[in-house]
N, C-alpha and C positions, 0 to 999 in steps of 0.2 A: 504494500500500500504506500502511496506517495505521501510523504510528510513535508517535503520541501515546499515552502510557500510559493516560490516562483512557478513550480510545476502545477500546484493546485490552482493558482490564479490563471495560468495559461489555459488549463483545461476549462475553467469556469468562465473565462473572459470572452469566449466566442458567443455571439448573440443568441443562437439557437440553444446552445448548452445552458446559457444563463436563463432562458425561458423555461427549459426543462427543470432546472434546479428550483426555480420559482414555483412551478407546479408541484414538485415533489416535496416542497416545504409543507404542503397540506396533508401529506401521508402517502401511502402506497397507491400506485396507479398502474393499470394495465397499459402495455405499449399501444394497443389499438385506440385506447382513449386519449393517450398523449398525441397520437397521430391525428385524431379527430379534432382535438382542441387546437393544436398548432397548425392544422391544415397543411401538413408537410408529408411527402411520401414516406411509407414505412421504411424503406432502405436508408433514407436520410436520417430518420429518427434513430434507427438501430445503430448507425455509424456514430452518431453523437453520444448515444447512451454507452456505447463501447468505450469511447474516449473517456467519458466520465467514470465509468467502472474501472478502467485501467488506472486512472488517477486516484482511485480510492474514494470517490465522492458519492457513488451510488452502488447499490447492491441489487441483485435480481433473485427472484424466486420463480421457478417454473411450476405451472399448475396445468398439466395436460398441454393443450396448444397455446395456453396463455403464458405470457411472461409479465410479471408484476415487478415494478421497480420502486425503490424507496431510497431515501438518503441514508448513507452509512451513519452509524452513531458517531457523535462528536468525541472520538477517543483521543484526539491530540489537541493541543492548544491552537494549532493552525486551523483545523476543521471547526473547532468551536468558534473561533474568530470569524471565519468565513460565513458560517451559518448565522451568526449575529448580524454581520453585514447584510446578508440577504434579507433577513427579517426586518431590518431597519430601512433598507433602500428599495426593495422590490415593490412594496405597497405604494411608493411615490411615483412609480413609472407607469405611464399610460398603457404601454404594450403589455406590461405584466398584469395590470389591473384588468385589461380586456381578456387576457388568457384565463385569469382566475374566474371571471364572470362566465366564460364559456365552460369552464370546468364545473362550476356550480350548477349549470344547466344539465350536465351529463346524467345525474341520477334521475332526473325527471324523465329521461328517455328509457330508463330501465337498466338492464344488464350491460355488460361489456358489448361494445359494438359488434365484435366478432360473433358473439352468441346471438345478438339480435338478428344479424344477417342470416345466421344458420337457421334460427327458428322461423324467420320469415320465409326462407327458401323451403323449409320443411312444410310449413303451412300452405304455401303456394302449390307444392307438389301434391299434398293431400287433397287440396281443393280441386286441382286438375284431375286427379285420378277418380275423385268422387263424382265429377261431372261427365266423365267419359262413358 
């Protein structure tokens, strides 16, 4: 895990990664929901999450086809300081506020977007086969 401050800041300083860290301040989030909130292709999200994971800023848990990310615990003074900085500065940024607003709308839509898509496909297939 990276503990050098310059490496942590380099990983966190890229705009998309900063947006991801901002969202993950709220708790664990599935990759597909991060993709939906940021409106960025899944490969791009995954690349940025891999860089954050390599720097020791995020951790992932796999649950079937889902991958859920969260911030790593603040186990070093550098991580603790970075998280405090995010907590203080992110709420003041318009882009970060907009991302959080979209994230708050996600529960209204139900489960993980991947699961919603699968259940919609299954329902459509069931409906098609029952009308045949």
